[in-house]
N, CA, C and O atoms as a GROMACS GRO file, in nm:
protein
  560
    1MET      N    1   3.529   1.536   3.832
    1MET     CA    2   3.444   1.498   3.913
    1MET      C    3   3.444   1.378   3.912
    1MET      O    4   3.461   1.327   3.802
    2ARG      N    5   3.424   1.274   4.049
    2ARG     CA    6   3.466   1.120   4.024
    2ARG      C    7   3.347   1.061   4.022
    2ARG      O    8   3.250   1.124   4.065
    3PRO      N    9   3.336   0.958   3.982
    3PRO     CA   10   3.235   0.866   4.012
    3PRO      C   11   3.161   0.742   4.121
    3PRO      O   12   3.215   0.646   4.176
    4PHE      N   13   3.018   0.788   4.125
    4PHE     CA   14   2.997   0.758   4.231
    4PHE      C   15   2.992   0.656   4.314
    4PHE      O   16   2.930   0.576   4.244
    5THR      N   17   3.023   0.582   4.449
    5THR     CA   18   3.103   0.515   4.489
    5THR      C   19   2.924   0.389   4.594
    5THR      O   20   2.804   0.417   4.584
    6LEU      N   21   2.976   0.287   4.662
    6LEU     CA   22   2.883   0.267   4.817
    6LEU      C   23   2.920   0.383   4.901
    6LEU      O   24   2.830   0.455   4.942
    7ASP      N   25   3.009   0.402   4.922
    7ASP     CA   26   3.031   0.517   5.013
    7ASP      C   27   2.960   0.634   5.024
    7ASP      O   28   2.953   0.691   5.132
    8ASP      N   29   2.909   0.674   4.931
    8ASP     CA   30   2.878   0.829   4.862
    8ASP      C   31   2.691   0.750   4.904
    8ASP      O   32   2.645   0.858   4.939
    9ALA      N   33   2.637   0.705   4.912
    9ALA     CA   34   2.529   0.635   4.923
    9ALA      C   35   2.476   0.648   5.090
    9ALA      O   36   2.383   0.702   5.148
   10ALA      N   37   2.600   0.560   5.129
   10ALA     CA   38   2.605   0.527   5.296
   10ALA      C   39   2.574   0.705   5.365
   10ALA      O   40   2.492   0.748   5.446
   11ILE      N   41   2.670   0.762   5.296
   11ILE     CA   42   2.632   0.929   5.357
   11ILE      C   43   2.589   0.997   5.271
   11ILE      O   44   2.614   1.117   5.288
   12ALA      N   45   2.525   0.969   5.169
   12ALA     CA   46   2.308   1.033   5.150
   12ALA      C   47   2.264   0.973   5.284
   12ALA      O   48   2.290   0.894   5.374
   13GLU      N   49   2.146   1.106   5.216
   13GLU     CA   50   2.028   1.118   5.306
   13GLU      C   51   1.914   1.058   5.255
   13GLU      O   52   1.838   1.081   5.161
   14PRO      N   53   1.926   0.951   5.368
   14PRO     CA   54   1.746   0.908   5.344
   14PRO      C   55   1.616   0.980   5.275
   14PRO      O   56   1.566   1.087   5.310
   15ARG      N   57   1.582   0.910   5.188
   15ARG     CA   58   1.420   0.958   5.170
   15ARG      C   59   1.337   0.917   5.260
   15ARG      O   60   1.363   0.813   5.320
   16GLN      N   61   1.212   0.993   5.289
   16GLN     CA   62   1.152   0.964   5.372
   16GLN      C   63   1.057   0.932   5.304
   16GLN      O   64   1.022   1.038   5.252
   17ALA      N   65   0.957   0.812   5.251
   17ALA     CA   66   0.875   0.779   5.148
   17ALA      C   67   0.708   0.852   5.270
   17ALA      O   68   0.691   0.849   5.392
   18LYS      N   69   0.662   0.881   5.210
   18LYS     CA   70   0.498   0.952   5.203
   18LYS      C   71   0.407   0.839   5.173
   18LYS      O   72   0.320   0.854   5.086
   19ILE      N   73   0.421   0.699   5.255
   19ILE     CA   74   0.300   0.586   5.239
   19ILE      C   75   0.156   0.643   5.345
   19ILE      O   76   0.141   0.640   5.468
   20PRO      N   77   0.073   0.688   5.242
   20PRO     CA   78  -0.048   0.672   5.314
   20PRO      C   79  -0.091   0.548   5.407
   20PRO      O   80  -0.048   0.437   5.377
   21SER      N   81  -0.162   0.561   5.503
   21SER     CA   82  -0.245   0.414   5.585
   21SER      C   83  -0.362   0.368   5.473
   21SER      O   84  -0.425   0.428   5.385
   22ILE      N   85  -0.358   0.227   5.523
   22ILE     CA   86  -0.456   0.172   5.418
   22ILE      C   87  -0.570   0.259   5.434
   22ILE      O   88  -0.534   0.335   5.345
   23ASP      N   89  -0.634   0.289   5.458
   23ASP     CA   90  -0.785   0.370   5.534
   23ASP      C   91  -0.769   0.461   5.397
   23ASP      O   92  -0.823   0.453   5.287
   24LYS      N   93  -0.678   0.545   5.446
   24LYS     CA   94  -0.718   0.650   5.365
   24LYS      C   95  -0.654   0.614   5.206
   24LYS      O   96  -0.612   0.719   5.157
   25LEU      N   97  -0.642   0.541   5.149
   25LEU     CA   98  -0.616   0.550   5.028
   25LEU      C   99  -0.775   0.584   4.994
   25LEU      O  100  -0.788   0.681   4.919
   26ASP      N  101  -0.873   0.534   5.027
   26ASP     CA  102  -1.016   0.539   4.990
   26ASP      C  103  -1.003   0.668   4.950
   26ASP      O  104  -1.062   0.694   4.845
   27GLU      N  105  -0.939   0.764   5.007
   27GLU     CA  106  -0.981   0.932   4.973
   27GLU      C  107  -0.895   0.985   4.898
   27GLU      O  108  -0.902   1.103   4.864
   28ALA      N  109  -0.790   0.895   4.860
   28ALA     CA  110  -0.677   0.935   4.759
   28ALA      C  111  -0.708   1.006   4.644
   28ALA      O  112  -0.779   0.942   4.566
   29VAL      N  113  -0.669   1.149   4.598
   29VAL     CA  114  -0.668   1.167   4.445
   29VAL      C  115  -0.634   1.233   4.396
   29VAL      O  116  -0.644   1.349   4.435
   30LEU      N  117  -0.566   1.195   4.268
   30LEU     CA  118  -0.481   1.150   4.185
   30LEU      C  119  -0.436   1.319   4.127
   30LEU      O  120  -0.499   1.357   4.028
   31PRO      N  121  -0.343   1.405   4.181
   31PRO     CA  122  -0.349   1.526   4.056
   31PRO      C  123  -0.402   1.540   3.940
   31PRO      O  124  -0.379   1.432   3.886
   32VAL      N  125  -0.467   1.614   3.858
   32VAL     CA  126  -0.557   1.622   3.752
   32VAL      C  127  -0.447   1.655   3.597
   32VAL      O  128  -0.501   1.665   3.487
   33ASP      N  129  -0.275   1.670   3.614
   33ASP     CA  130  -0.208   1.643   3.542
   33ASP      C  131  -0.245   1.449   3.505
   33ASP      O  132  -0.311   1.395   3.416
   34VAL      N  133  -0.168   1.395   3.618
   34VAL     CA  134  -0.190   1.230   3.611
   34VAL      C  135  -0.267   1.160   3.541
   34VAL      O  136  -0.248   1.081   3.449
   35ALA      N  137  -0.408   1.217   3.624
   35ALA     CA  138  -0.533   1.134   3.554
   35ALA      C  139  -0.589   1.159   3.474
   35ALA      O  140  -0.690   1.105   3.428
   36SER      N  141  -0.506   1.289   3.428
   36SER     CA  142  -0.576   1.331   3.241
   36SER      C  143  -0.516   1.242   3.159
   36SER      O  144  -0.563   1.216   3.048
   37ARG      N  145  -0.382   1.174   3.216
   37ARG     CA  146  -0.313   1.125   3.071
   37ARG      C  147  -0.355   1.008   3.035
   37ARG      O  148  -0.373   0.977   2.918
   38TYR      N  149  -0.381   0.914   3.161
   38TYR     CA  150  -0.450   0.806   3.182
   38TYR      C  151  -0.616   0.752   3.090
   38TYR      O  152  -0.667   0.639   3.087
   39HIS      N  153  -0.665   0.883   3.026
   39HIS     CA  154  -0.797   0.885   2.923
   39HIS      C  155  -0.716   0.915   2.794
   39HIS      O  156  -0.635   0.987   2.735
   40VAL      N  157  -0.824   0.771   2.795
   40VAL     CA  158  -0.702   0.708   2.636
   40VAL      C  159  -0.867   0.803   2.549
   40VAL      O  160  -0.836   0.840   2.436
   41THR      N  161  -0.969   0.829   2.574
   41THR     CA  162  -1.050   0.954   2.466
   41THR      C  163  -0.951   1.091   2.449
   41THR      O  164  -0.908   1.146   2.348
   42GLU      N  165  -0.935   1.125   2.613
   42GLU     CA  166  -0.850   1.255   2.538
   42GLU      C  167  -0.764   1.268   2.393
   42GLU      O  168  -0.754   1.358   2.309
   43MET      N  169  -0.676   1.062   2.411
   43MET     CA  170  -0.579   1.070   2.341
   43MET      C  171  -0.581   1.061   2.185
   43MET      O  172  -0.498   1.114   2.111
   44LEU      N  173  -0.683   0.988   2.148
   44LEU     CA  174  -0.751   0.964   2.051
   44LEU      C  175  -0.734   1.024   1.965
   44LEU      O  176  -0.738   1.132   2.023
   45PRO      N  177  -0.707   1.065   1.807
   45PRO     CA  178  -0.716   1.112   1.747
   45PRO      C  179  -0.877   1.181   1.684
   45PRO      O  180  -0.980   1.115   1.690
   46PRO      N  181  -0.873   1.304   1.633
   46PRO     CA  182  -1.038   1.284   1.600
   46PRO      C  183  -1.096   1.246   1.460
   46PRO      O  184  -1.023   1.260   1.361
   47PRO      N  185  -1.212   1.202   1.447
   47PRO     CA  186  -1.223   1.137   1.333
   47PRO      C  187  -1.232   1.145   1.219
   47PRO      O  188  -1.221   1.265   1.193
   48PRO      N  189  -1.245   1.087   1.127
   48PRO     CA  190  -1.145   1.133   1.049
   48PRO      C  191  -1.312   1.189   0.933
   48PRO      O  192  -1.428   1.150   0.945
   49ALA      N  193  -1.265   1.269   0.852
   49ALA     CA  194  -1.412   1.343   0.812
   49ALA      C  195  -1.498   1.205   0.711
   49ALA      O  196  -1.458   1.095   0.674
   50PRO      N  197  -1.623   1.276   0.693
   50PRO     CA  198  -1.690   1.108   0.599
   50PRO      C  199  -1.639   1.178   0.446
   50PRO      O  200  -1.657   1.298   0.425
   51MET      N  201  -1.567   1.078   0.334
   51MET     CA  202  -1.557   1.033   0.290
   51MET      C  203  -1.634   1.114   0.134
   51MET      O  204  -1.755   1.089   0.122
   52GLN      N  205  -1.579   1.193   0.037
   52GLN     CA  206  -1.692   1.252  -0.002
   52GLN      C  207  -1.714   1.109  -0.138
   52GLN      O  208  -1.641   1.013  -0.164
   53SER      N  209  -1.865   1.161  -0.207
   53SER     CA  210  -1.806   1.089  -0.303
   53SER      C  211  -1.780   1.076  -0.471
   53SER      O  212  -1.847   1.091  -0.573
   54VAL      N  213  -1.709   1.056  -0.454
   54VAL     CA  214  -1.619   1.035  -0.606
   54VAL      C  215  -1.636   0.946  -0.715
   54VAL      O  216  -1.629   0.835  -0.661
   55SER      N  217  -1.660   0.924  -0.871
   55SER     CA  218  -1.773   0.876  -0.908
   55SER      C  219  -1.614   0.809  -0.975
   55SER      O  220  -1.530   0.892  -1.009
   56SER      N  221  -1.584   0.674  -0.990
   56SER     CA  222  -1.537   0.649  -1.112
   56SER      C  223  -1.489   0.671  -1.211
   56SER      O  224  -1.371   0.645  -1.188
   57LEU      N  225  -1.495   0.705  -1.317
   57LEU     CA  226  -1.496   0.766  -1.364
   57LEU      C  227  -1.367   0.902  -1.386
   57LEU      O  228  -1.286   0.912  -1.478
   58GLU      N  229  -1.391   1.017  -1.240
   58GLU     CA  230  -1.323   1.075  -1.186
   58GLU      C  231  -1.190   1.028  -1.145
   58GLU      O  232  -1.095   1.093  -1.188
   59VAL      N  233  -1.162   0.915  -1.060
   59VAL     CA  234  -1.071   0.838  -1.049
   59VAL      C  235  -1.043   0.797  -1.145
   59VAL      O  236  -0.933   0.844  -1.175
   60SER      N  237  -1.099   0.694  -1.259
   60SER     CA  238  -0.967   0.650  -1.345
   60SER      C  239  -0.889   0.792  -1.422
   60SER      O  240  -0.771   0.816  -1.449
   61GLY      N  241  -1.036   0.881  -1.442
   61GLY     CA  242  -0.935   0.975  -1.553
   61GLY      C  243  -0.794   1.028  -1.461
   61GLY      O  244  -0.697   1.044  -1.536
   62GLN      N  245  -0.763   1.060  -1.305
   62GLN     CA  246  -0.690   1.081  -1.294
   62GLN      C  247  -0.589   0.980  -1.270
   62GLN      O  248  -0.468   0.999  -1.252
   63LEU      N  249  -0.653   0.868  -1.272
   63LEU     CA  250  -0.492   0.738  -1.273
   63LEU      C  251  -0.408   0.760  -1.440
   63LEU      O  252  -0.294   0.750  -1.486
   64THR      N  253  -0.553   0.796  -1.490
   64THR     CA  254  -0.482   0.807  -1.629
   64THR      C  255  -0.406   0.882  -1.664
   64THR      O  256  -0.336   0.858  -1.763
   65GLU      N  257  -0.389   1.062  -1.556
   65GLU     CA  258  -0.306   1.079  -1.590
   65GLU      C  259  -0.178   1.092  -1.537
   65GLU      O  260  -0.105   1.187  -1.565
   66ILE      N  261  -0.143   0.989  -1.449
   66ILE     CA  262  -0.091   0.964  -1.318
   66ILE      C  263   0.009   0.895  -1.445
   66ILE      O  264   0.083   0.949  -1.527
   67VAL      N  265  -0.017   0.791  -1.426
   67VAL     CA  266   0.016   0.713  -1.549
   67VAL      C  267   0.125   0.745  -1.645
   67VAL      O  268   0.241   0.707  -1.663
   68ASP      N  269   0.032   0.839  -1.709
   68ASP     CA  270   0.072   0.939  -1.842
   68ASP      C  271   0.215   0.997  -1.780
   68ASP      O  272   0.302   1.040  -1.856
   69LEU      N  273   0.230   0.996  -1.664
   69LEU     CA  274   0.345   1.107  -1.629
   69LEU      C  275   0.458   1.022  -1.588
   69LEU      O  276   0.577   1.041  -1.611
   70SER      N  277   0.405   0.925  -1.524
   70SER     CA  278   0.468   0.797  -1.475
   70SER      C  279   0.503   0.789  -1.651
   70SER      O  280   0.542   0.904  -1.674
   71LEU      N  281   0.508   0.722  -1.765
   71LEU     CA  282   0.569   0.676  -1.816
   71LEU      C  283   0.646   0.775  -1.952
   71LEU      O  284   0.727   0.740  -2.037
   72VAL      N  285   0.585   0.898  -1.927
   72VAL     CA  286   0.721   1.036  -1.900
   72VAL      C  287   0.788   1.020  -1.899
   72VAL      O  288   0.859   0.983  -1.993
   73GLU      N  289   0.833   1.047  -1.709
   73GLU     CA  290   0.979   0.938  -1.642
   73GLU      C  291   1.032   0.876  -1.685
   73GLU      O  292   1.137   0.913  -1.738
   74ALA      N  293   0.994   0.750  -1.688
   74ALA     CA  294   1.029   0.637  -1.733
   74ALA      C  295   1.110   0.571  -1.857
   74ALA      O  296   1.185   0.475  -1.873
   75ARG      N  297   1.058   0.668  -1.932
   75ARG     CA  298   1.089   0.726  -2.088
   75ARG      C  299   1.190   0.734  -2.074
   75ARG      O  300   1.268   0.649  -2.117
   76LYS      N  301   1.243   0.888  -1.977
   76LYS     CA  302   1.336   1.004  -1.948
   76LYS      C  303   1.466   0.899  -1.923
   76LYS      O  304   1.571   0.894  -1.987
   77MET      N  305   1.417   0.801  -1.790
   77MET     CA  306   1.505   0.718  -1.723
   77MET      C  307   1.602   0.632  -1.844
   77MET      O  308   1.723   0.634  -1.862
   78ILE      N  309   1.474   0.546  -1.926
   78ILE     CA  310   1.555   0.498  -1.969
   78ILE      C  311   1.646   0.489  -2.084
   78ILE      O  312   1.724   0.399  -2.116
   79GLU      N  313   1.618   0.614  -2.143
   79GLU     CA  314   1.699   0.692  -2.274
   79GLU      C  315   1.832   0.763  -2.237
   79GLU      O  316   1.911   0.802  -2.323
   80ARG      N  317   1.864   0.786  -2.032
   80ARG     CA  318   1.959   0.834  -2.037
   80ARG      C  319   2.073   0.697  -2.060
   80ARG      O  320   2.034   0.593  -2.006
   81PRO      N  321   2.193   0.689  -2.125
   81PRO     CA  322   2.246   0.579  -2.076
   81PRO      C  323   2.308   0.592  -2.024
   81PRO      O  324   2.350   0.699  -1.979
   82TRP      N  325   2.368   0.409  -1.992
   82TRP     CA  326   2.416   0.367  -1.876
   82TRP      C  327   2.558   0.420  -1.784
   82TRP      O  328   2.591   0.420  -1.665
   83GLU      N  329   2.606   0.455  -1.886
   83GLU     CA  330   2.724   0.495  -1.888
   83GLU      C  331   2.761   0.666  -1.745
   83GLU      O  332   2.846   0.719  -1.673
   84ASP      N  333   2.642   0.672  -1.786
   84ASP     CA  334   2.589   0.827  -1.730
   84ASP      C  335   2.548   0.781  -1.565
   84ASP      O  336   2.601   0.859  -1.486
   85LEU      N  337   2.490   0.704  -1.516
   85LEU     CA  338   2.452   0.684  -1.458
   85LEU      C  339   2.525   0.624  -1.310
   85LEU      O  340   2.616   0.542  -1.307
   86THR      N  341   2.470   0.678  -1.211
   86THR     CA  342   2.467   0.629  -1.045
   86THR      C  343   2.487   0.458  -1.020
   86THR      O  344   2.510   0.386  -1.118
   87GLU      N  345   2.482   0.434  -0.962
   87GLU     CA  346   2.473   0.262  -0.913
   87GLU      C  347   2.327   0.326  -0.862
   87GLU      O  348   2.299   0.409  -0.949
   88LYS      N  349   2.249   0.325  -0.788
   88LYS     CA  350   2.130   0.356  -0.753
   88LYS      C  351   2.064   0.406  -0.856
   88LYS      O  352   1.944   0.378  -0.856
   89GLU      N  353   2.112   0.488  -0.968
   89GLU     CA  354   1.982   0.483  -1.101
   89GLU      C  355   2.021   0.366  -1.135
   89GLU      O  356   1.941   0.287  -1.085
   90GLN      N  357   2.110   0.303  -1.200
   90GLN     CA  358   2.093   0.155  -1.283
   90GLN      C  359   2.024   0.083  -1.256
   90GLN      O  360   1.946   0.032  -1.336
   91SER      N  361   2.034   0.030  -1.028
   91SER     CA  362   1.943  -0.018  -0.990
   91SER      C  363   1.798   0.006  -1.080
   91SER      O  364   1.768  -0.059  -1.180
   92ILE      N  365   1.708   0.128  -1.010
   92ILE     CA  366   1.647   0.181  -1.062
   92ILE      C  367   1.597   0.159  -1.214
   92ILE      O  368   1.484   0.148  -1.263
   93LYS      N  369   1.708   0.156  -1.260
   93LYS     CA  370   1.625   0.115  -1.464
   93LYS      C  371   1.611   0.081  -1.436
   93LYS      O  372   1.495   0.092  -1.396
   94SER      N  373   1.731  -0.099  -1.369
   94SER     CA  374   1.676  -0.196  -1.456
   94SER      C  375   1.564  -0.270  -1.326
   94SER      O  376   1.530  -0.386  -1.347
   95GLY      N  377   1.518  -0.211  -1.214
   95GLY     CA  378   1.411  -0.274  -1.235
   95GLY      C  379   1.262  -0.179  -1.335
   95GLY      O  380   1.152  -0.226  -1.365
   96LEU      N  381   1.300  -0.082  -1.356
   96LEU     CA  382   1.218   0.030  -1.396
   96LEU      C  383   1.191  -0.085  -1.568
   96LEU      O  384   1.081  -0.107  -1.618
   97ILE      N  385   1.306  -0.130  -1.614
   97ILE     CA  386   1.284  -0.175  -1.726
   97ILE      C  387   1.205  -0.333  -1.697
   97ILE      O  388   1.109  -0.369  -1.763
   98GLN      N  389   1.263  -0.409  -1.593
   98GLN     CA  390   1.146  -0.572  -1.555
   98GLN      C  391   1.036  -0.492  -1.484
   98GLN      O  392   0.975  -0.576  -1.418
   99THR      N  393   0.976  -0.365  -1.463
   99THR     CA  394   0.836  -0.389  -1.453
   99THR      C  395   0.732  -0.378  -1.530
   99THR      O  396   0.619  -0.426  -1.528
  100MET      N  397   0.826  -0.261  -1.645
  100MET     CA  398   0.761  -0.272  -1.734
  100MET      C  399   0.723  -0.395  -1.882
  100MET      O  400   0.626  -0.412  -1.956
  101PHE      N  401   0.910  -0.481  -1.865
  101PHE     CA  402   0.890  -0.620  -1.919
  101PHE      C  403   0.704  -0.652  -1.875
  101PHE      O  404   0.600  -0.654  -1.941
  102SER      N  405   0.744  -0.676  -1.718
  102SER     CA  406   0.633  -0.778  -1.687
  102SER      C  407   0.480  -0.735  -1.728
  102SER      O  408   0.391  -0.819  -1.741
  103THR      N  409   0.458  -0.574  -1.748
  103THR     CA  410   0.332  -0.553  -1.770
  103THR      C  411   0.300  -0.549  -1.894
  103THR      O  412   0.184  -0.541  -1.934
  104GLN      N  413   0.395  -0.555  -1.961
  104GLN     CA  414   0.383  -0.525  -2.132
  104GLN      C  415   0.292  -0.681  -2.134
  104GLN      O  416   0.188  -0.694  -2.199
  105VAL      N  417   0.357  -0.799  -2.044
  105VAL     CA  418   0.344  -0.922  -2.073
  105VAL      C  419   0.186  -0.922  -2.055
  105VAL      O  420   0.105  -0.955  -2.142
  106LYS      N  421   0.161  -0.882  -1.938
  106LYS     CA  422   0.061  -0.905  -1.872
  106LYS      C  423  -0.106  -0.820  -1.944
  106LYS      O  424  -0.220  -0.835  -1.901
  107VAL      N  425  -0.058  -0.735  -2.060
  107VAL     CA  426  -0.080  -0.666  -2.105
  107VAL      C  427  -0.150  -0.761  -2.236
  107VAL      O  428  -0.265  -0.788  -2.268
  108ASP      N  429  -0.021  -0.792  -2.290
  108ASP     CA  430  -0.062  -0.892  -2.450
  108ASP      C  431  -0.159  -1.031  -2.354
  108ASP      O  432  -0.240  -1.106  -2.408
  109ASP      N  433  -0.121  -1.035  -2.203
  109ASP     CA  434  -0.139  -1.215  -2.242
  109ASP      C  435  -0.364  -1.125  -2.176
  109ASP      O  436  -0.459  -1.189  -2.132
  110THR      N  437  -0.358  -1.027  -2.195
  110THR     CA  438  -0.544  -1.020  -2.138
  110THR      C  439  -0.607  -0.974  -2.357
  110THR      O  440  -0.716  -0.995  -2.410
  111ARG      N  441  -0.490  -0.916  -2.410
  111ARG     CA  442  -0.505  -0.913  -2.454
  111ARG      C  443  -0.574  -1.011  -2.579
  111ARG      O  444  -0.668  -0.996  -2.657
  112LEU      N  445  -0.471  -1.123  -2.552
  112LEU     CA  446  -0.516  -1.290  -2.624
  112LEU      C  447  -0.656  -1.292  -2.573
  112LEU      O  448  -0.750  -1.277  -2.652
  113ARG      N  449  -0.687  -1.317  -2.378
  113ARG     CA  450  -0.776  -1.369  -2.398
  113ARG      C  451  -0.890  -1.337  -2.475
  113ARG      O  452  -0.978  -1.406  -2.526
  114SER      N  453  -0.858  -1.162  -2.471
  114SER     CA  454  -1.025  -1.106  -2.503
  114SER      C  455  -1.089  -1.145  -2.645
  114SER      O  456  -1.200  -1.160  -2.697
  115ARG      N  457  -0.923  -1.154  -2.683
  115ARG     CA  458  -0.977  -1.213  -2.847
  115ARG      C  459  -1.043  -1.351  -2.932
  115ARG      O  460  -1.102  -1.388  -3.034
  116GLN      N  461  -0.962  -1.411  -2.757
  116GLN     CA  462  -1.031  -1.566  -2.786
  116GLN      C  463  -1.265  -1.547  -2.735
  116GLN      O  464  -1.366  -1.612  -2.761
  117VAL      N  465  -1.236  -1.437  -2.666
  117VAL     CA  466  -1.347  -1.446  -2.580
  117VAL      C  467  -1.451  -1.426  -2.716
  117VAL      O  468  -1.561  -1.472  -2.745
  118ASP      N  469  -1.344  -1.319  -2.795
  118ASP     CA  470  -1.436  -1.216  -2.970
  118ASP      C  471  -1.439  -1.304  -3.036
  118ASP      O  472  -1.539  -1.318  -3.106
  119MET      N  473  -1.364  -1.371  -3.042
  119MET     CA  474  -1.382  -1.504  -3.153
  119MET      C  475  -1.450  -1.650  -3.132
  119MET      O  476  -1.469  -1.724  -3.229
  120LEU      N  477  -1.486  -1.685  -2.998
  120LEU     CA  478  -1.617  -1.720  -2.965
  120LEU      C  479  -1.719  -1.740  -3.015
  120LEU      O  480  -1.736  -1.857  -3.051
  121PRO      N  481  -1.777  -1.690  -3.029
  121PRO     CA  482  -1.909  -1.623  -3.098
  121PRO      C  483  -1.847  -1.676  -3.260
  121PRO      O  484  -1.896  -1.775  -3.313
  122LYS      N  485  -1.798  -1.641  -3.290
  122LYS     CA  486  -1.813  -1.680  -3.451
  122LYS      C  487  -1.763  -1.784  -3.511
  122LYS      O  488  -1.769  -1.813  -3.630
  123ILE      N  489  -1.679  -1.878  -3.364
  123ILE     CA  490  -1.619  -2.024  -3.428
  123ILE      C  491  -1.753  -2.135  -3.375
  123ILE      O  492  -1.758  -2.249  -3.419
  124LEU      N  493  -1.910  -2.055  -3.226
  124LEU     CA  494  -1.977  -2.130  -3.287
  124LEU      C  495  -2.105  -2.162  -3.374
  124LEU      O  496  -2.196  -2.245  -3.374
  125GLU      N  497  -2.065  -2.054  -3.446
  125GLU     CA  498  -2.143  -1.960  -3.596
  125GLU      C  499  -2.115  -2.048  -3.678
  125GLU      O  500  -2.196  -2.079  -3.765
  126LEU      N  501  -1.970  -2.116  -3.664
  126LEU     CA  502  -1.921  -2.138  -3.851
  126LEU      C  503  -1.971  -2.348  -3.799
  126LEU      O  504  -2.002  -2.432  -3.883
  127ILE      N  505  -1.961  -2.376  -3.644
  127ILE     CA  506  -1.978  -2.496  -3.620
  127ILE      C  507  -2.066  -2.566  -3.609
  127ILE      O  508  -2.073  -2.687  -3.627
  128ALA      N  509  -2.211  -2.421  -3.546
  128ALA     CA  510  -2.353  -2.477  -3.634
  128ALA      C  511  -2.344  -2.536  -3.824
  128ALA      O  512  -2.368  -2.640  -3.886
  129LYS      N  513  -2.284  -2.368  -3.862
  129LYS     CA  514  -2.292  -2.392  -3.989
  129LYS      C  515  -2.226  -2.537  -4.092
  129LYS      O  516  -2.251  -2.565  -4.210
  130GLU      N  517  -2.158  -2.590  -4.016
  130GLU     CA  518  -2.101  -2.693  -4.044
  130GLU      C  519  -2.171  -2.827  -4.037
  130GLU      O  520  -2.171  -2.923  -4.115
  131GLU      N  521  -2.239  -2.802  -3.906
  131GLU     CA  522  -2.322  -2.934  -3.847
  131GLU      C  523  -2.471  -2.932  -3.935
  131GLU      O  524  -2.544  -3.030  -3.922
  132LYS      N  525  -2.509  -2.834  -4.014
  132LYS     CA  526  -2.622  -2.819  -4.059
  132LYS      C  527  -2.610  -2.928  -4.238
  132LYS      O  528  -2.680  -3.019  -4.281
  133ARG      N  529  -2.483  -2.854  -4.295
  133ARG     CA  530  -2.379  -2.894  -4.416
  133ARG      C  531  -2.384  -3.055  -4.391
  133ARG      O  532  -2.400  -3.140  -4.479
  134LEU      N  533  -2.366  -3.077  -4.251
  134LEU     CA  534  -2.254  -3.199  -4.311
  134LEU      C  535  -2.425  -3.322  -4.332
  134LEU      O  536  -2.432  -3.410  -4.417
  135PRO      N  537  -2.560  -3.281  -4.212
  135PRO     CA  538  -2.644  -3.450  -4.275
  135PRO      C  539  -2.675  -3.359  -4.479
  135PRO      O  540  -2.755  -3.394  -4.566
  136LYS      N  541  -2.616  -3.294  -4.479
  136LYS     CA  542  -2.708  -3.260  -4.676
  136LYS      C  543  -2.546  -3.351  -4.726
  136LYS      O  544  -2.575  -3.442  -4.803
  137MET      N  545  -2.404  -3.342  -4.701
  137MET     CA  546  -2.313  -3.427  -4.753
  137MET      C  547  -2.314  -3.561  -4.745
  137MET      O  548  -2.267  -3.645  -4.822
  138ILE      N  549  -2.395  -3.575  -4.606
  138ILE     CA  550  -2.434  -3.730  -4.637
  138ILE      C  551  -2.546  -3.810  -4.687
  138ILE      O  552  -2.512  -3.908  -4.753
  139GLU      N  553  -2.648  -3.794  -4.674
  139GLU     CA  554  -2.727  -3.760  -4.742
  139GLU      C  555  -2.708  -3.760  -4.934
  139GLU      O  556  -2.747  -3.847  -5.012
  140GLY      N  557  -2.647  -3.650  -4.960
  140GLY     CA  558  -2.632  -3.644  -5.124
  140GLY      C  559  -2.529  -3.681  -5.168
  140GLY      O  560  -2.510  -3.679  -5.290
   0.00000   0.00000   0.00000
């Protein structure tokens, strides 16, 4: 085989284009397969089924199960010796450890904040007692 050249183009028979006159364009009808390709409604997927109502307790329980399974798998990865891991597994283990530390910091911060909120009523109560005693100490 040889490449196509300009000489080949001169030898090739010219194509006869079938262009209708302007008067006939109003009567033109597209073939069915061409017309249907452009109907957007036929190309759209069917609407999703309505969501079933799921209680937050159900979702919470499922999430707890998933977290428990994830922690088991994380522990398995962390307990594996570093030398036995591939480079990719070492990267995964490093990311896992970093994520665990970040999560623990957030948990500790939340616990500390909740203790501060829990202690506030006690502190206010102690202040009120001291304010009641203070006038007696000044007078007495």
